[in-house]
C-alpha positions as CSV (number, residue, x, y, z in Angstrom):
1,X,103.1,134.6,47.7
2,X,104.3,134.8,44.0
3,X,106.7,137.6,44.9
4,X,108.3,135.4,47.5
5,X,108.7,132.5,45.0
6,X,110.2,135.0,42.5
7,X,112.7,136.2,45.2
8,X,113.7,132.6,45.9
9,X,114.4,132.1,42.2
10,X,116.4,135.3,42.2
11,X,118.4,134.0,45.2
12,X,119.1,130.8,43.2
13,X,120.3,132.9,40.3
14,X,122.6,134.8,42.6
15,X,124.1,131.4,43.7
16,X,124.7,130.5,40.1
17,X,126.4,133.8,39.5
18,X,128.6,133.3,42.6
19,X,129.6,129.8,41.3
20,X,130.5,131.4,37.9
21,X,132.5,134.1,39.6
22,X,134.4,131.7,41.8
23,X,135.4,129.4,38.9
24,X,136.0,131.9,36.1
25,X,139.3,131.1,34.3
26,X,140.1,134.7,33.7
27,X,137.8,137.1,35.6
28,X,139.5,140.1,33.9
29,X,137.4,139.4,30.8
30,X,134.1,139.5,32.7
31,X,132.0,142.6,31.8
32,X,130.4,142.5,35.3
33,X,133.7,142.5,37.2
34,X,135.3,144.9,34.8
35,X,132.6,147.5,35.6
36,X,132.2,146.7,39.3
37,X,135.8,146.0,40.4
38,X,138.0,147.4,37.6
39,X,139.9,144.1,37.3
40,X,141.1,144.8,33.7
41,X,144.4,146.3,34.9
42,X,145.1,143.7,37.6
43,X,147.3,140.6,37.3
44,X,145.3,137.4,36.7
45,X,145.9,135.9,40.1
46,X,144.9,139.1,41.9
47,X,141.8,139.3,39.7
48,X,140.9,135.7,40.6
49,X,141.2,136.5,44.3
50,X,138.9,139.5,44.0
51,X,136.4,137.5,42.0
52,X,136.3,134.8,44.7
53,X,135.8,137.4,47.4
54,X,132.9,138.9,45.4
55,X,131.6,135.3,44.9
56,X,131.4,134.7,48.6
57,X,129.4,137.9,49.2
58,X,127.0,137.1,46.4
59,X,126.6,133.5,47.6
60,X,125.8,134.7,51.1
61,X,123.2,137.1,49.8
62,X,121.7,134.4,47.7
63,X,121.4,131.9,50.5
64,X,119.9,134.6,52.8
65,X,117.3,135.4,50.1
66,X,116.4,131.7,49.6
67,X,116.1,130.9,53.3
68,X,114.4,134.1,54.3
69,X,111.8,134.1,51.5
70,X,111.3,130.4,51.8
71,X,110.4,130.7,55.5
72,X,108.2,133.6,54.7
73,X,106.4,131.6,52.0
74,X,105.9,128.7,54.4
75,X,104.4,131.0,57.0
76,X,102.1,132.7,54.6
77,X,101.0,129.5,52.9
């Protein structure tokens, strides 16, 4: 049960990360995106678009974790 609650909190953290990625002023300066996507050499607008695409993926994963583990916690409670 505690593990499911932890995973729901982790899902919420992913949603916060997605929000940060979507609204970053200049994602080229992000260490996370620099390592994962290699945005340092891209123009600013292209880097923003890549960051928003990544934000959508992270947000979907976060929502799936919150809903899935929330349902599991309710069933096991």
